[in-house]
The first five atom37 places (N, CA, C, CB, O) and aatype in JSON, in Angstrom:
{
  "aatype": [20, 20, 20, 20, 20, 20, 20, 20, 20, 20, 20, 20, 20, 20, 20, 20, 20, 20, 20, 20, 20, 20, 20, 20, 20, 20, 20, 20, 20, 20, 20, 20, 20, 20, 20, 20, 20, 20, 20, 20, 20, 20, 20, 20, 20, 20, 20, 20, 20, 20, 20, 20, 20, 20, 20, 20, 20, 20, 20, 20, 20, 20, 20, 20, 20, 20, 20, 20, 20, 20, 20, 20, 20, 20, 20, 20, 20, 20, 20, 20, 20, 20, 20, 20, 20, 20, 20, 20, 20, 20, 20, 20, 20, 20, 20, 20, 20, 20, 20, 20, 20, 20, 20, 20, 20, 20, 20, 20, 20, 20, 20, 20, 20, 20, 20, 20, 20, 20, 20, 20, 20, 20, 20, 20, 20, 20, 20, 20, 20, 20, 20, 20, 20, 20, 20],
  "atom_mask": [
    [1, 1, 1, 1, 1],
    [1, 1, 1, 1, 1],
    [1, 1, 1, 1, 1],
    [1, 1, 1, 1, 1],
    [1, 1, 1, 1, 1],
    [1, 1, 1, 1, 1],
    [1, 1, 1, 1, 1],
    [1, 1, 1, 1, 1],
    [1, 1, 1, 1, 1],
    [1, 1, 1, 1, 1],
    [1, 1, 1, 1, 1],
    [1, 1, 1, 1, 1],
    [1, 1, 1, 1, 1],
    [1, 1, 1, 1, 1],
    [1, 1, 1, 1, 1],
    [1, 1, 1, 1, 1],
    [1, 1, 1, 1, 1],
    [1, 1, 1, 1, 1],
    [1, 1, 1, 1, 1],
    [1, 1, 1, 1, 1],
    [1, 1, 1, 1, 1],
    [1, 1, 1, 1, 1],
    [1, 1, 1, 1, 1],
    [1, 1, 1, 1, 1],
    [1, 1, 1, 1, 1],
    [1, 1, 1, 1, 1],
    [1, 1, 1, 1, 1],
    [1, 1, 1, 1, 1],
    [1, 1, 1, 1, 1],
    [1, 1, 1, 1, 1],
    [1, 1, 1, 1, 1],
    [1, 1, 1, 1, 1],
    [1, 1, 1, 1, 1],
    [1, 1, 1, 1, 1],
    [1, 1, 1, 1, 1],
    [1, 1, 1, 1, 1],
    [1, 1, 1, 1, 1],
    [1, 1, 1, 1, 1],
    [1, 1, 1, 1, 1],
    [1, 1, 1, 1, 1],
    [1, 1, 1, 1, 1],
    [1, 1, 1, 1, 1],
    [1, 1, 1, 1, 1],
    [1, 1, 1, 1, 1],
    [1, 1, 1, 1, 1],
    [1, 1, 1, 1, 1],
    [1, 1, 1, 1, 1],
    [1, 1, 1, 1, 1],
    [1, 1, 1, 1, 1],
    [1, 1, 1, 1, 1],
    [1, 1, 1, 1, 1],
    [1, 1, 1, 1, 1],
    [1, 1, 1, 1, 1],
    [1, 1, 1, 1, 1],
    [1, 1, 1, 1, 1],
    [1, 1, 1, 1, 1],
    [1, 1, 1, 1, 1],
    [1, 1, 1, 1, 1],
    [1, 1, 1, 1, 1],
    [1, 1, 1, 1, 1],
    [1, 1, 1, 1, 1],
    [1, 1, 1, 1, 1],
    [1, 1, 1, 1, 1],
    [1, 1, 1, 1, 1],
    [1, 1, 1, 1, 1],
    [1, 1, 1, 1, 1],
    [1, 1, 1, 1, 1],
    [1, 1, 1, 1, 1],
    [1, 1, 1, 1, 1],
    [1, 1, 1, 1, 1],
    [1, 1, 1, 1, 1],
    [1, 1, 1, 1, 1],
    [1, 1, 1, 1, 1],
    [1, 1, 1, 1, 1],
    [1, 1, 1, 1, 1],
    [1, 1, 1, 1, 1],
    [1, 1, 1, 1, 1],
    [1, 1, 1, 1, 1],
    [1, 1, 1, 1, 1],
    [1, 1, 1, 1, 1],
    [1, 1, 1, 1, 1],
    [1, 1, 1, 1, 1],
    [1, 1, 1, 1, 1],
    [1, 1, 1, 1, 1],
    [1, 1, 1, 1, 1],
    [1, 1, 1, 1, 1],
    [1, 1, 1, 1, 1],
    [1, 1, 1, 1, 1],
    [1, 1, 1, 1, 1],
    [1, 1, 1, 1, 1],
    [1, 1, 1, 1, 1],
    [1, 1, 1, 1, 1],
    [1, 1, 1, 1, 1],
    [1, 1, 1, 1, 1],
    [1, 1, 1, 1, 1],
    [1, 1, 1, 1, 1],
    [1, 1, 1, 1, 1],
    [1, 1, 1, 1, 1],
    [1, 1, 1, 1, 1],
    [1, 1, 1, 1, 1],
    [1, 1, 1, 1, 1],
    [1, 1, 1, 1, 1],
    [1, 1, 1, 1, 1],
    [1, 1, 1, 1, 1],
    [1, 1, 1, 1, 1],
    [1, 1, 1, 1, 1],
    [1, 1, 1, 1, 1],
    [1, 1, 1, 1, 1],
    [1, 1, 1, 1, 1],
    [1, 1, 1, 1, 1],
    [1, 1, 1, 1, 1],
    [1, 1, 1, 1, 1],
    [1, 1, 1, 1, 1],
    [1, 1, 1, 1, 1],
    [1, 1, 1, 1, 1],
    [1, 1, 1, 1, 1],
    [1, 1, 1, 1, 1],
    [1, 1, 1, 1, 1],
    [1, 1, 1, 1, 1],
    [1, 1, 1, 1, 1],
    [1, 1, 1, 1, 1],
    [1, 1, 1, 1, 1],
    [1, 1, 1, 1, 1],
    [1, 1, 1, 1, 1],
    [1, 1, 1, 1, 1],
    [1, 1, 1, 1, 1],
    [1, 1, 1, 1, 1],
    [1, 1, 1, 1, 1],
    [1, 1, 1, 1, 1],
    [1, 1, 1, 1, 1],
    [1, 1, 1, 1, 1],
    [1, 1, 1, 1, 1],
    [1, 1, 1, 1, 1],
    [1, 1, 1, 1, 1],
    [1, 1, 1, 1, 1]
  ],
  "atom_positions": [
    [[-4.69, 17.85, -11.61], [-3.9, 16.79, -11.0], [-4.66, 15.46, -11.09], [-3.55, 17.13, -9.53], [-5.84, 15.39, -10.74]],
    [[-3.97, 14.43, -11.55], [-4.63, 13.14, -11.66], [-4.87, 12.54, -10.28], [-3.8, 12.17, -12.51], [-4.12, 12.78, -9.33]],
    [[-5.93, 11.75, -10.19], [-6.25, 11.12, -8.91], [-5.27, 9.99, -8.63], [-7.7, 10.6, -8.91], [-4.85, 9.27, -9.54]],
    [[-4.93, 9.84, -7.37], [-4.03, 8.78, -6.93], [-4.85, 7.51, -6.73], [-3.27, 9.18, -5.61], [-5.89, 7.53, -6.07]],
    [[-4.39, 6.42, -7.32], [-5.06, 5.12, -7.22], [-4.48, 4.36, -6.02], [-4.89, 4.31, -8.54], [-3.3, 4.03, -5.99]],
    [[-5.34, 4.07, -5.04], [-4.92, 3.44, -3.79], [-5.6, 2.09, -3.64], [-5.25, 4.36, -2.58], [-6.82, 1.98, -3.8]],
    [[-4.82, 1.06, -3.33], [-5.36, -0.26, -3.0], [-5.22, -0.46, -1.5], [-4.63, -1.4, -3.8], [-4.11, -0.41, -0.96]],
    [[-6.35, -0.69, -0.83], [-6.37, -0.92, 0.61], [-6.48, -2.42, 0.86], [-7.55, -0.15, 1.3], [-7.37, -3.08, 0.33]],
    [[-5.57, -2.95, 1.67], [-5.53, -4.4, 1.93], [-5.6, -4.64, 3.44], [-4.25, -5.05, 1.32], [-4.68, -4.3, 4.18]],
    [[-6.71, -5.25, 3.87], [-6.9, -5.51, 5.3], [-7.98, -6.56, 5.44], [-7.28, -4.2, 6.07], [-8.99, -6.52, 4.72]],
    [[-7.8, -7.51, 6.35], [-8.81, -8.56, 6.54], [-9.98, -8.1, 7.4], [-8.18, -9.77, 7.17], [-10.97, -8.82, 7.53]],
    [[-9.9, -6.91, 7.99], [-11.03, -6.35, 8.74], [-11.93, -5.63, 7.74], [-10.54, -5.37, 9.89], [-11.74, -4.45, 7.45]],
    [[-12.9, -6.38, 7.2], [-13.69, -5.9, 6.07], [-14.43, -4.6, 6.34], [-14.68, -6.95, 5.68], [-14.43, -3.7, 5.49]],
    [[-15.06, -4.47, 7.49], [-15.8, -3.24, 7.8], [-14.85, -2.04, 7.88], [-16.57, -3.4, 9.13], [-15.17, -0.97, 7.37]],
    [[-13.7, -2.24, 8.52], [-12.72, -1.16, 8.64], [-12.23, -0.71, 7.27], [-11.53, -1.61, 9.5], [-12.24, 0.49, 6.98]],
    [[-11.82, -1.64, 6.43], [-11.22, -1.28, 5.15], [-12.26, -0.69, 4.19], [-10.54, -2.51, 4.52], [-11.94, 0.18, 3.38]],
    [[-13.5, -1.15, 4.27], [-14.56, -0.59, 3.44], [-14.85, 0.85, 3.84], [-15.84, -1.45, 3.54], [-14.99, 1.72, 2.98]],
    [[-14.94, 1.1, 5.14], [-15.16, 2.46, 5.63], [-13.98, 3.37, 5.26], [-15.37, 2.45, 7.16], [-14.18, 4.51, 4.84]],
    [[-12.76, 2.86, 5.42], [-11.58, 3.65, 5.08], [-11.57, 3.98, 3.59], [-10.29, 2.89, 5.46], [-11.21, 5.09, 3.2]],
    [[-11.96, 3.03, 2.77], [-12.03, 3.27, 1.33], [-13.0, 4.41, 1.02], [-12.46, 1.98, 0.6], [-12.7, 5.29, 0.21]],
    [[-14.16, 4.39, 1.64], [-15.14, 5.46, 1.43], [-14.58, 6.81, 1.87], [-16.44, 5.15, 2.2], [-14.79, 7.82, 1.2]],
    [[-13.88, 6.81, 2.98], [-13.33, 8.08, 3.5], [-12.25, 8.64, 2.58], [-12.75, 7.87, 4.91], [-12.19, 9.85, 2.38]],
    [[-11.4, 7.78, 2.03], [-10.36, 8.34, 1.16], [-10.91, 8.72, -0.22], [-9.2, 7.35, 1.01], [-10.37, 9.59, -0.89]],
    [[-11.99, 8.06, -0.64], [-12.64, 8.47, -1.89], [-13.21, 9.88, -1.74], [-13.76, 7.48, -2.28], [-13.2, 10.66, -2.69]],
    [[-13.71, 10.21, -0.55], [-14.23, 11.55, -0.3], [-13.12, 12.6, -0.36], [-14.93, 11.6, 1.06], [-13.39, 13.79, -0.49]],
    [[-11.88, 12.15, -0.25], [-10.74, 13.07, -0.33], [-10.1, 13.04, -1.72], [-9.69, 12.7, 0.75], [-8.95, 13.43, -1.9]],
    [[-10.87, 12.56, -2.68], [-10.5, 12.63, -4.09], [-9.42, 11.63, -4.52], [-10.03, 14.01, -4.41], [-8.64, 11.91, -5.43]],
    [[-9.37, 10.49, -3.86], [-8.52, 9.39, -4.3], [-9.38, 8.33, -4.98], [-7.72, 8.77, -3.1], [-10.58, 8.24, -4.71]],
    [[-8.79, 7.55, -5.85], [-9.44, 6.36, -6.38], [-9.07, 5.23, -5.43], [-9.0, 6.04, -7.88], [-7.91, 5.09, -5.06]],
    [[-10.04, 4.44, -5.04], [-9.77, 3.43, -4.01], [-10.4, 2.09, -4.37], [-10.28, 3.89, -2.65], [-11.54, 2.03, -4.84]],
    [[-9.65, 1.03, -4.14], [-10.19, -0.33, -4.24], [-9.73, -1.08, -3.0], [-9.73, -1.06, -5.56], [-8.79, -0.67, -2.32]],
    [[-10.41, -2.19, -2.71], [-10.09, -2.93, -1.49], [-9.83, -4.4, -1.79], [-11.23, -2.8, -0.48], [-10.36, -4.98, -2.74]],
    [[-9.0, -4.99, -0.94], [-8.75, -6.43, -0.93], [-8.79, -6.86, 0.52], [-7.38, -6.81, -1.63], [-8.31, -6.14, 1.4]],
    [[-9.35, -8.04, 0.78], [-9.49, -8.53, 2.15], [-8.44, -9.56, 2.52], [-10.85, -9.12, 2.34], [-8.38, -10.0, 3.67]],
    [[-7.6, -9.96, 1.57], [-6.51, -10.9, 1.83], [-5.29, -10.51, 1.0], [-6.95, -12.36, 1.51], [-5.4, -9.76, 0.04]],
    [[-4.15, -11.03, 1.39], [-2.95, -10.8, 0.59], [-3.08, -11.4, -0.79], [-1.72, -11.38, 1.29], [-2.67, -10.8, -1.78]],
    [[-3.67, -12.6, -0.87], [-3.86, -13.26, -2.16], [-4.72, -12.4, -3.09], [-4.52, -14.63, -1.95], [-4.4, -12.22, -4.27]],
    [[-5.81, -11.88, -2.54], [-6.71, -11.05, -3.34], [-5.99, -9.78, -3.81], [-7.97, -10.67, -2.53], [-6.19, -9.35, -4.95]],
    [[-5.17, -9.19, -2.96], [-4.42, -7.99, -3.33], [-3.51, -8.27, -4.52], [-3.59, -7.47, -2.14], [-3.46, -7.49, -5.47]],
    [[-2.79, -9.39, -4.47], [-1.88, -9.73, -5.56], [-2.63, -9.99, -6.87], [-1.05, -10.96, -5.19], [-2.13, -9.67, -7.94]],
    [[-3.82, -10.57, -6.78], [-4.64, -10.78, -7.98], [-5.11, -9.45, -8.56], [-5.86, -11.67, -7.64], [-5.09, -9.26, -9.78]],
    [[-5.53, -8.54, -7.69], [-5.99, -7.22, -8.16], [-4.85, -6.48, -8.85], [-6.53, -6.38, -6.97], [-5.06, -5.83, -9.88]],
    [[-3.65, -6.57, -8.3], [-2.5, -5.87, -8.87], [-2.16, -6.4, -10.27], [-1.28, -6.02, -7.94], [-1.65, -5.65, -11.1]],
    [[-2.43, -7.67, -10.52], [-2.19, -8.22, -11.86], [-3.07, -7.52, -12.89], [-2.46, -9.73, -11.88], [-2.67, -7.38, -14.05]],
    [[-4.26, -7.09, -12.49], [-5.21, -6.45, -13.4], [-5.03, -4.93, -13.44], [-6.65, -6.78, -12.98], [-5.08, -4.32, -14.51]],
    [[-4.81, -4.32, -12.27], [-4.73, -2.86, -12.16], [-3.67, -2.5, -11.11], [-6.13, -2.25, -11.77], [-3.89, -2.69, -9.92]],
    [[-2.55, -2.0, -11.56], [-1.46, -1.65, -10.65], [-1.78, -0.31, -9.98], [-0.09, -1.59, -11.4], [-1.96, 0.69, -10.67]],
    [[-1.85, -0.3, -8.64], [-2.14, 0.96, -7.95], [-0.89, 1.84, -7.87], [-2.67, 0.68, -6.52], [0.23, 1.39, -8.11]],
    [[-1.11, 3.1, -7.53], [0.02, 3.99, -7.26], [0.57, 3.72, -5.86], [-0.41, 5.48, -7.39], [1.78, 3.71, -5.64]],
    [[-0.36, 3.49, -4.92], [-0.02, 3.3, -3.52], [-0.85, 2.15, -2.96], [-0.26, 4.62, -2.69], [-2.03, 2.0, -3.29]],
    [[-0.22, 1.33, -2.11], [-0.93, 0.25, -1.43], [-0.86, 0.52, 0.07], [-0.32, -1.15, -1.79], [0.22, 0.75, 0.62]],
    [[-2.03, 0.48, 0.72], [-2.11, 0.55, 2.18], [-2.31, -0.88, 2.64], [-3.28, 1.52, 2.67], [-3.3, -1.51, 2.27]],
    [[-1.39, -1.39, 3.44], [-1.32, -2.82, 3.7], [-1.26, -3.15, 5.19], [-0.13, -3.41, 3.01], [-0.43, -2.6, 5.92]],
    [[-2.15, -4.04, 5.62], [-2.09, -4.57, 6.98], [-1.02, -5.66, 7.02], [-3.48, -5.13, 7.44], [-0.73, -6.29, 6.0]],
    [[-0.44, -5.88, 8.18], [0.57, -6.93, 8.32], [-0.01, -8.28, 8.66], [1.57, -6.54, 9.37], [0.34, -9.29, 8.05]],
    [[-0.9, -8.3, 9.63], [-1.43, -9.57, 10.16], [-2.72, -9.94, 9.44], [-1.67, -9.47, 11.68], [-3.79, -9.39, 9.71]],
    [[-2.6, -10.9, 8.53], [-3.76, -11.39, 7.79], [-3.6, -12.9, 7.62], [-3.91, -10.68, 6.4], [-2.48, -13.4, 7.57]],
    [[-4.72, -13.61, 7.53], [-4.61, -15.05, 7.28], [-4.06, -15.3, 5.87], [-5.99, -15.74, 7.45], [-4.23, -14.46, 4.98]],
    [[-3.42, -16.44, 5.68], [-2.85, -16.73, 4.36], [-1.57, -15.94, 4.17], [-3.86, -16.41, 3.23], [-0.7, -15.93, 5.04]],
    [[-1.47, -15.28, 3.04], [-0.28, -14.47, 2.75], [-0.34, -13.21, 3.6], [-0.19, -14.11, 1.21], [-1.26, -12.4, 3.46]],
    [[0.62, -13.05, 4.5], [0.62, -11.87, 5.38], [1.23, -10.66, 4.68], [1.38, -12.16, 6.69], [1.71, -10.75, 3.55]],
    [[1.2, -9.53, 5.36], [1.69, -8.29, 4.79], [3.16, -8.33, 4.39], [1.47, -7.19, 5.74], [3.53, -7.77, 3.36]],
    [[4.0, -8.96, 5.2], [5.43, -9.03, 4.87], [5.65, -9.77, 3.55], [6.21, -9.73, 6.0], [6.47, -9.35, 2.73]],
    [[4.92, -10.84, 3.35], [5.06, -11.6, 2.1], [4.51, -10.81, 0.92], [4.33, -12.95, 2.21], [5.06, -10.89, -0.19]],
    [[3.44, -10.05, 1.14], [2.92, -9.19, 0.06], [4.0, -8.18, -0.34], [1.61, -8.47, 0.51], [4.21, -7.94, -1.53]],
    [[4.67, -7.58, 0.64], [5.74, -6.62, 0.32], [6.8, -7.31, -0.53], [6.38, -6.03, 1.61], [7.2, -6.78, -1.57]],
    [[7.26, -8.49, -0.1], [8.3, -9.21, -0.85], [7.89, -9.44, -2.31], [8.6, -10.57, -0.17], [8.66, -9.18, -3.24]],
    [[6.68, -9.91, -2.49], [6.21, -10.22, -3.84], [6.01, -8.96, -4.67], [4.9, -11.0, -3.77], [6.32, -8.94, -5.86]],
    [[5.49, -7.9, -4.05], [5.28, -6.65, -4.77], [6.6, -6.04, -5.22], [4.51, -5.66, -3.9], [6.68, -5.49, -6.32]],
    [[7.62, -6.13, -4.4], [8.91, -5.54, -4.76], [9.55, -6.29, -5.92], [9.85, -5.55, -3.55], [10.36, -5.72, -6.65]],
    [[9.19, -7.57, -6.1], [9.69, -8.33, -7.25], [8.88, -8.03, -8.51], [9.64, -9.83, -6.95], [9.45, -7.87, -9.59]],
    [[7.56, -7.95, -8.37], [6.7, -7.83, -9.55], [6.34, -6.39, -9.92], [5.44, -8.6, -9.33], [6.21, -6.07, -11.1]],
    [[6.18, -5.53, -8.93], [5.77, -4.13, -9.16], [6.56, -3.21, -8.23], [4.23, -3.94, -8.93], [5.98, -2.61, -7.32]],
    [[7.85, -3.09, -8.44], [8.68, -2.35, -7.48], [8.38, -0.86, -7.36], [10.1, -2.5, -7.85], [8.8, -0.23, -6.39]],
    [[7.66, -0.29, -8.32], [7.37, 1.14, -8.23], [6.16, 1.47, -7.36], [7.15, 1.7, -9.62], [5.95, 2.63, -7.01]],
    [[5.36, 0.45, -7.01], [4.21, 0.69, -6.14], [4.71, 1.02, -4.73], [3.24, -0.54, -6.12], [5.49, 0.26, -4.16]],
    [[4.26, 2.13, -4.2], [4.66, 2.52, -2.84], [3.71, 1.87, -1.84], [4.65, 4.08, -2.69], [2.49, 1.96, -1.98]],
    [[4.28, 1.23, -0.84], [3.5, 0.49, 0.15], [3.6, 1.18, 1.5], [3.98, -0.99, 0.25], [4.7, 1.45, 2.0]],
    [[2.45, 1.45, 2.08], [2.37, 2.02, 3.42], [1.71, 0.97, 4.32], [1.57, 3.38, 3.44], [0.6, 0.53, 4.04]],
    [[2.4, 0.59, 5.37], [1.84, -0.36, 6.33], [0.9, 0.4, 7.26], [2.97, -1.08, 7.14], [1.23, 1.47, 7.76]],
    [[-0.28, -0.18, 7.48], [-1.24, 0.35, 8.45], [-1.71, -0.84, 9.27], [-2.45, 1.09, 7.74], [-2.51, -1.64, 8.8]],
    [[-1.21, -0.94, 10.5], [-1.48, -2.13, 11.31], [-1.85, -1.77, 12.74], [-0.28, -3.05, 11.31], [-1.45, -0.73, 13.26]],
    [[-2.6, -2.63, 13.35], [-2.94, -2.47, 14.76], [-2.16, -3.43, 15.64], [-4.42, -2.68, 14.97], [-2.27, -3.37, 16.87]],
    [[-1.38, -4.3, 15.02], [-0.7, -5.35, 15.78], [0.8, -5.37, 15.58], [-1.27, -6.68, 15.41], [1.45, -6.37, 15.9]],
    [[1.37, -4.31, 15.06], [2.78, -4.3, 14.73], [3.67, -3.98, 15.92], [3.04, -3.32, 13.65], [3.23, -3.4, 16.91]],
    [[4.92, -4.37, 15.79], [5.94, -4.09, 16.8], [7.06, -3.29, 16.15], [6.49, -5.41, 17.43], [7.05, -3.06, 14.94]],
    [[8.0, -2.86, 16.94], [9.16, -2.15, 16.41], [9.93, -3.05, 15.45], [10.08, -1.66, 17.56], [10.44, -2.59, 14.42]],
    [[10.02, -4.33, 15.79], [10.7, -5.31, 14.91], [9.96, -5.42, 13.57], [10.76, -6.71, 15.6], [10.6, -5.47, 12.51]],
    [[8.62, -5.45, 13.62], [7.84, -5.5, 12.39], [8.09, -4.25, 11.54], [6.34, -5.63, 12.7], [8.24, -4.34, 10.32]],
    [[8.13, -3.11, 12.19], [8.38, -1.84, 11.48], [9.73, -1.89, 10.78], [8.33, -0.64, 12.46], [9.82, -1.55, 9.6]],
    [[10.76, -2.31, 11.49], [12.1, -2.4, 10.89], [12.11, -3.36, 9.71], [13.13, -2.84, 11.93], [12.7, -3.05, 8.67]],
    [[11.47, -4.52, 9.87], [11.45, -5.5, 8.79], [10.7, -4.96, 7.57], [10.82, -6.81, 9.26], [11.18, -5.08, 6.45]],
    [[9.53, -4.38, 7.79], [8.72, -3.85, 6.69], [9.49, -2.78, 5.92], [7.4, -3.28, 7.21], [9.5, -2.78, 4.69]],
    [[10.11, -1.87, 6.63], [10.86, -0.8, 5.98], [12.09, -1.35, 5.25], [11.3, 0.26, 7.01], [12.43, -0.88, 4.17]],
    [[12.75, -2.36, 5.84], [13.92, -2.94, 5.17], [13.51, -3.71, 3.91], [14.67, -3.87, 6.14], [14.3, -3.81, 2.97]],
    [[12.29, -4.25, 3.89], [11.8, -4.95, 2.7], [11.37, -3.97, 1.6], [10.62, -5.85, 3.07], [11.18, -4.37, 0.45]],
    [[11.23, -2.71, 1.96], [10.9, -1.71, 0.95], [9.62, -0.95, 1.15], [10.85, -2.36, -0.35], [9.21, -0.2, 0.26]],
    [[8.96, -1.11, 2.29], [7.76, -0.31, 2.56], [8.14, 1.16, 2.62], [7.07, -0.76, 3.89], [9.2, 1.52, 3.13]],
    [[7.27, 2.02, 2.11], [7.52, 3.45, 2.11], [7.27, 4.05, 3.5], [6.63, 4.14, 1.08], [8.0, 4.95, 3.93]],
    [[6.24, 3.55, 4.18], [5.87, 4.12, 5.48], [5.25, 3.08, 6.37], [4.92, 5.29, 5.3], [4.91, 1.98, 5.93]],
    [[5.1, 3.44, 7.63], [4.56, 2.52, 8.63], [3.72, 3.31, 9.6], [5.71, 1.75, 9.37], [4.22, 4.2, 10.3]],
    [[2.42, 2.99, 9.65], [1.49, 3.68, 10.54], [0.78, 2.67, 11.43], [0.47, 4.5, 9.74], [0.56, 1.53, 11.04]],
    [[0.42, 3.12, 12.63], [-0.32, 2.27, 13.58], [-1.78, 2.68, 13.57], [0.27, 2.38, 15.02], [-2.1, 3.87, 13.45]],
    [[-2.68, 1.7, 13.69], [-4.1, 1.97, 13.89], [-4.32, 2.34, 15.34], [-4.99, 0.75, 13.48], [-3.61, 1.8, 16.2]],
    [[-5.23, 3.2, 15.67], [-6.0, 4.01, 14.73], [-5.15, 5.15, 14.18], [-7.27, 4.57, 15.4], [-4.27, 5.65, 14.86]],
    [[-5.42, 5.54, 12.94], [-4.67, 6.62, 12.31], [-5.64, 7.75, 11.98], [-3.92, 6.11, 11.03], [-6.79, 7.51, 11.61]],
    [[-5.16, 8.96, 12.12], [-5.95, 10.12, 11.7], [-5.99, 10.13, 10.17], [-5.36, 11.46, 12.28], [-4.97, 9.92, 9.52]],
    [[-7.15, 10.38, 9.61], [-7.29, 10.36, 8.15], [-6.39, 11.4, 7.5], [-8.75, 10.61, 7.75], [-5.9, 11.18, 6.39]],
    [[-6.15, 12.54, 8.17], [-5.26, 13.56, 7.61], [-3.83, 13.04, 7.5], [-5.28, 14.83, 8.48], [-3.14, 13.31, 6.52]],
    [[-3.38, 12.28, 8.5], [-2.04, 11.71, 8.46], [-1.93, 10.67, 7.34], [-1.68, 11.07, 9.82], [-0.92, 10.62, 6.63]],
    [[-2.95, 9.83, 7.19], [-2.93, 8.84, 6.12], [-2.92, 9.53, 4.76], [-4.15, 7.91, 6.24], [-2.19, 9.11, 3.86]],
    [[-3.71, 10.58, 4.61], [-3.73, 11.32, 3.36], [-2.34, 11.9, 3.04], [-4.78, 12.46, 3.43], [-1.88, 11.81, 1.9]],
    [[-1.68, 12.47, 4.04], [-0.32, 13.01, 3.83], [0.64, 11.91, 3.37], [0.21, 13.66, 5.12], [1.43, 12.11, 2.45]],
    [[0.56, 10.76, 4.03], [1.44, 9.64, 3.66], [1.18, 9.18, 2.23], [1.24, 8.46, 4.63], [2.12, 8.91, 1.48]],
    [[-0.09, 9.1, 1.84], [-0.43, 8.68, 0.48], [0.14, 9.66, -0.53], [-1.97, 8.55, 0.3], [0.74, 9.26, -1.53]],
    [[-0.05, 10.95, -0.28], [0.45, 11.98, -1.2], [1.97, 11.93, -1.27], [-0.02, 13.38, -0.76], [2.54, 12.0, -2.36]],
    [[2.63, 11.82, -0.13], [4.1, 11.76, -0.11], [4.61, 10.51, -0.83], [4.62, 11.78, 1.33], [5.6, 10.57, -1.56]],
    [[3.95, 9.38, -0.62], [4.35, 8.15, -1.29], [4.18, 8.29, -2.8], [3.52, 6.95, -0.77], [5.04, 7.87, -3.57]],
    [[3.07, 8.88, -3.21], [2.83, 9.05, -4.64], [3.88, 9.97, -5.26], [1.43, 9.61, -4.88], [4.38, 9.7, -6.35]],
    [[4.21, 11.06, -4.57], [5.24, 11.97, -5.08], [6.57, 11.24, -5.22], [5.4, 13.19, -4.14], [7.28, 11.42, -6.21]],
    [[6.91, 10.43, -4.23], [8.16, 9.66, -4.3], [8.12, 8.66, -5.45], [8.42, 8.93, -2.96], [9.14, 8.4, -6.08]],
    [[6.94, 8.11, -5.71], [6.8, 7.12, -6.77], [6.87, 7.72, -8.16], [5.52, 6.39, -6.62], [7.2, 7.02, -9.12]],
    [[6.55, 9.0, -8.29], [6.59, 9.62, -9.61], [7.99, 10.08, -9.99], [5.64, 10.8, -9.66], [8.24, 10.45, -11.13]],
    [[8.89, 10.05, -9.04], [10.29, 10.42, -9.3], [11.09, 9.14, -9.47], [10.87, 11.29, -8.14], [11.83, 8.72, -8.58]],
    [[10.94, 8.51, -10.64], [11.62, 7.25, -10.89], [13.03, 7.49, -11.4], [10.82, 6.4, -11.89], [13.22, 8.29, -12.31]],
    [[14.02, 6.81, -10.83], [15.37, 6.91, -11.35], [15.43, 6.39, -12.79], [16.35, 6.13, -10.46], [14.59, 5.57, -13.19]],
    [[16.4, 6.86, -13.57], [16.53, 6.46, -14.98], [16.59, 4.95, -15.15], [17.75, 7.08, -15.59], [15.99, 4.41, -16.08]],
    [[17.32, 4.26, -14.26], [17.49, 2.82, -14.47], [16.16, 2.06, -14.3], [18.52, 2.27, -13.49], [15.98, 1.02, -14.94]],
    [[15.25, 2.55, -13.49], [13.95, 1.9, -13.35], [13.11, 2.15, -14.6], [13.2, 2.41, -12.08], [12.46, 1.24, -15.11]],
    [[13.13, 3.38, -15.09], [12.37, 3.72, -16.27], [12.85, 2.9, -17.47], [12.48, 5.22, -16.57], [12.03, 2.37, -18.22]],
    [[14.16, 2.79, -17.65], [14.71, 2.04, -18.77], [14.37, 0.57, -18.67], [16.23, 2.21, -18.84], [14.0, -0.05, -19.67]],
    [[14.48, 0.0, -17.48], [14.17, -1.42, -17.31], [12.71, -1.7, -17.6], [14.51, -1.88, -15.89], [12.39, -2.72, -18.21]],
    [[11.81, -0.8, -17.18], [10.38, -1.05, -17.37], [9.97, -0.91, -18.83], [9.56, -0.09, -16.52], [8.88, -1.36, -19.21]],
    [[10.81, -0.3, -19.66], [10.49, -0.13, -21.07], [10.99, -1.27, -21.94], [11.05, 1.16, -21.58], [10.81, -1.24, -23.15]],
    [[11.61, -2.26, -21.36], [12.13, -3.39, -22.14], [11.04, -4.27, -22.63], [13.09, -4.2, -21.32], [11.31, -5.27, -23.31]]
  ]
}
């Protein structure tokens, strides 16, 4: 089974670096971005399978990252992982196309399940997406 490529996006540098190390130990490929801008730049070079995204960040926030990702890389599955979200934020993120929504602190087993489920959903592309991407 190929390794799942995960991009972690969070402005809490120590948290996201530690989380990256933990998911690498679970056999994922992991990279980190500390801002929404940095995440979008990384995606231009290397499109991840799954993005773990915080909502509240300086500059481009998580909601705007979702909007831009759905336009440029709609097959990337986005899981929100936030410590400051509300029910309204959850509804908005999911309506914009986020695959999942988790609150910090999260159990690493739950995050791993979400990543695997998101990746499985991402590998089942409808015909119209596959045809469009081959143009």
